[in-house]
N, C-alpha and C positions, 0 to 999 in steps of 0.2 A: 146476465149474471151480475149480482150486486157484490159478491165477495165480502171483503171485510168492511165495506161501507154500510153494513146493516144498521149500525148506530152512528149516524153522522154528526150528532151534536151533543155537546156537554153544555149545560147551563147552570150558573150559580146565582143565588140570590141572597141578599142580607135579610135581616128580620123585617117582616111585615109587608113587603110589596105584594100585591095580589098577583098570583100566577095565572089565575083564571077567575073571572068575576061572574057572579050570579045575575040572573035577570036579563042578560043580554040575548038578543035574538040574532046576532050576527053568526055566520057559520063558524063552527069549530075549526081551529087551525093547527092545534098541536096536541099530541099524546105525550104524557109525562110518566116516567118511572123514577121513583125516588131512589137515589143511590146512597146518599148520606144526608143526615139531618131529619127534621120533622116538618110536616105540613099540617097546618090547622085548617079545618073545614068548617065554614060558617054557613048557616042557613040564610034565607032571604032577609031575616030580621037582624042578622049580624051575631046571632048566638052561636057559640062554639058547639058543634055537634059531634066532632070526631077529630082525632089527631092521627095522621098516617105517618108511618116510619119506613125505613129501608125496605125495598121490595114492593111497596104499595104503588098503585098507579091511578091516574085520573085523566080526564079529558076524553075518554073513549065514548062516553054517552053522546055528546054532540056530534062526534065524528060518525058514529054508527047510525044515529038518527038521520043525519044529512045524507048518508049513503043510501038510506031507504026512502029518501025524498020527504022526510018528516021535518017538522020545526026543530031547530037546534037550540032552544032556550036552555040556558044553564040553570041548575037548581041549587047551586052552592058556590061560595067563594072560597078558593084555596089560596092560602098565603103561607110564606115561610113562617114557622113557629117563632114565638117570642124567645124561645130557648137558643136561637142562633141561626146559622146559615144552613141552606139546603142546596144540594147538588142533584140534578136530575139528568137522565138521558132523555132525549126527545126524538119524536118522529113527526115530520110534517104530515099534514092531511093526506097528501099524495102517497107518501111512504107508508103510512098506516093502512090506507086502503089497498095498497099493493100487497101487503102481507096478510091482511085479514079476509080478502075476497077470494 
């Protein structure tokens, strides 16, 4: 039983560091849920394609593909928005797979 440890980690970022980078073929390691702030989503060319806000999530694609034995290449780069800081709840790959399998 995992009890109250369901959300083990809080993470905070200042503007512009990449939370998850596109084009990488390394296995996914983290699932993110945005608690506060905004996250910009850029395509492989660096063009802004979306801005996610509170309640949105990302990182599940690589984790789900890896669980199915498929290639885990990222299709976008997610970064803290220029508008400020972002705070996320995170699950490690192992925690994510425990809850979705």
